[in-house]
N, C-alpha and C positions, 0 to 999 in steps of 0.2 A: 240499367238500373231502375230503382225503385223511388217513385216520388209519392212522398209520406207528408198528407195536406190536414192538420187540423186548426178546425175551424172553431173558435170560441166567441162569447159574443162581445168581446172586446179586440182582440186582433187574431187572427190568422198566421200558422206557421209552414211554411215550405221548407222538406227537408228533403236530403237526394243520400240513399241507403246506396252502395256500391256490393254488400253482400256481408262486409264485414265491419264497417265502421258509417257513420254519418260525414261526408264531405262538404258537405254546407249546411247551414241550416239561415231562412231568412224570414222574417216577420213583417207583416202589412194589416195595417188598421179595415177589421171586419167591416164589409161596406155590402149590401145585399144589390146593390144598383150598379157595382164594379161588373164590366162586362169581359168574355173569353179572352178577346181580344186584348183587354187593358192589362189582363192579369199576365196574359205570353209576354207581351212587351216589357212587363217591371220584373217578369220572372228571369227571360233571357238575357235581359239587359245586365242583371246580376250576376249571370254565370258566366258573362263574357267580361264582366270588369274583373271577376276573380279566376280566370282565364279557367273555368271548367270547362271539360272539353269532352261532353259524354254523352249516351243518347238516353233518354227517357224510355223505357218498355214496359213499365208497367206503373200503377199505383194505384194509391190507398186514400179514402177518404172520413175523415171524421168530424162530422157538424152539428154545434147545437143549436145554429141556425139555418133552419130547414131551407129560407130562401135564397141560401147563393149556394146550395149543393149544384143547382141545375148550370150554372156559370160555369163553375168546377169541373163537372162532370164533360162539359163544353171545351173546356183548357183540353182535358187529357183524350178526347176521343179526336179534333183538329188538330190539334196541334203536338201531340205525341203520340197520335195510331194505338190508342191504347183503350179500354172498355176500365175505369176505374172499379174497387174494390168500394161500396159505402155502406158502413159500421151501422147497423141495426135494420139495415135491409133484410129482406128472406134469404136474398141469394150469396151474403157473407154471413160464415157459420163462423160460430166460437168453438174453443176446445170446451168449454162447459157450457152449457146454456144456463143465463140468468133463472134464479127461481125467487121469483115475484108473486102478487097478485095477477089472479089471469086476465087479460086484456090493458094491463099496465105497460106503457113504453116504456125503458130506461133509458136515459141521456146516452148518444154511443160514447163520450169523454169518459161514463162512469163504468162503460163495460169497459173500452180498453184499457185503465187505469188497473180494473182487479186481473185481467191478463197479464199487465206487464207486472204488479206488484207480486201473484199468484208464481212468475215464472221466475223470480228476484230473492224471494222470500219467504215462500210456499203457502200454506192455508194460514186460515186465522189471522186474516189480515185489518185493521181499521186501514183506509189509505184516505188521509184529508189533502183537501185540493184547492190551496187559496188562489180564484178566480174570481169572476167574475159574480159567482153567488161561492162559499164557501159550503163544500159538499164533504160527507165521510160516506165511503163506500166500506159495505163489510161483506168481507171476503171468506166463508165456507172453506171449511178444510182442506176440500176437494177442486177448488178455484170456482166456486161459483160465487155470482152478485147474488146476496141474496138478500139487499134491502140497503137502507142509509136515512143518512138527515141532507137537509138543503137549509143552509143559512143564510141571510143576507150576507155580500163579501164584506171586505173593507174599505174598497174604496165606495162603493155604494151607499154605504152608511154614512161615509163619511160627508158623498153630495149629498145625503139624504138632510143630513142635520145642518150642512152649509144651506139648504135651499128653504129650510125650515122656519131657521134661527134667523133671522135678517143680520142680528149683530155678533154672530158667529162668524168668522174670516171658513176660507178655503185652505186647509191644509194639510202638508205631507204627511204619509206614515211614517214613522220615526219612533223606534227604544227611546222613549226619555229617562233623560238625565237619573231624575228623583219621580216617585210615585205621585207625590203633591207639587202641583203645580203651584208657580207663584207668578204666573199672567197666564192671558185668556190661551194663544198657541200651546203653552206646557198642558191646559188641564185639558187642555180636548187632546193634544196626542196621548197622555195619560189613560186618559178615559178609553180613548180607542186602542190603542197598545193592549193596556193590560188587562179592560175589557172581553177582546177577544182571545188574548190567554184562556182568563178562567170561561169562555163558553166553551172552547176547545179541549180542554180539560174536563168540564163540566159535561160535555154532552160525550167526550170519549169514555170516563167514568159510568156513566147511565149504559151504555150500550156493551158495557166489558159486564155490567151486571148481570144482563140478557142473554148472555154469550155462555156455551157450556164449557167453552175450553180459552185459557188466556190468550188476547190477544196483542198480535205485534203493530202499532201507531207506525206508518209512513206517509210524511209529508212530501206534498208537488204543489207547484203551483210557483209562481213570483215570489210573490212573499213568505213565503216558507223557511228560507234562510234566516228573514229578519226575527217572524216568530220562535222560530227555533232557541235563538238568543235568551227567550224568558221562559224556556219551562224544559226540561229532560225529559218530555212526555215521550218523542219522537224517539224510534229505533232509529229510522237513516230517513236522508234527505234524499229526493230523488228529482234531478233536474229536469232529466229527459225522459222520464218515464211514461210519457204519451205516447211519443216516439217510437220506444222501445215496443210499447205493447198494439201499434201499427205495423209496425216490422214482423211481430210476431203472427197477429193473426193473417199478415197477406201469405206468409209463409203456409202456415197453417191450412188455410184455403188453396192454396198450389198442391198438398201433399194429397188432401182429399179431394181433389177434382176429379 
């Protein structure tokens, strides 16, 4: 069984893949101080509660938080007796290497989304990931990551607005009933929601101008479905895109070993 781990700035997701489907997926807050022992107690308890009797034989990690990788490696080595692949490290090969400026380090999550997007939809893609940051990954015709855009995430922007303006409350992200708000919360929700719809549509429009061929737009991340309600831009919403990419990269490395 494969243990796929996607560590983001806010949450870390663990999924177990049996070769044909994901048997279970669990989420925990990302914390670089969490030890391998704590990870194992938490994970093994969830496996027991769901009556998931299986043996982990391989693992792959994608992490945008470098400080957590060590303890995740220890988790896999100590408790599952396997050496995990870590996306972005030299020993973890990709089907098509990224084509970016020399010396540039591409976020592992962006590489994984590129591989998964190309597998499901072919080349010439723009993958929009609504995470802690809102990222736009441009995928060439052959599946290579060729660059992109990084913008502040929706919740990050909301938090900054609340912190910088004492009179403004902390609000949840939601699609407002009307663009024109008639109270403070409605005004803020409208600004954030329609502001981000405009941001995504505007960046995609400009990216398409620089591409030699038409590009489909794929959305992923926790808020993708919410923002898809405000635009017809997206060709597809992919809830499991990153996990699918981790499985593909793991399989590719086994085949080329």
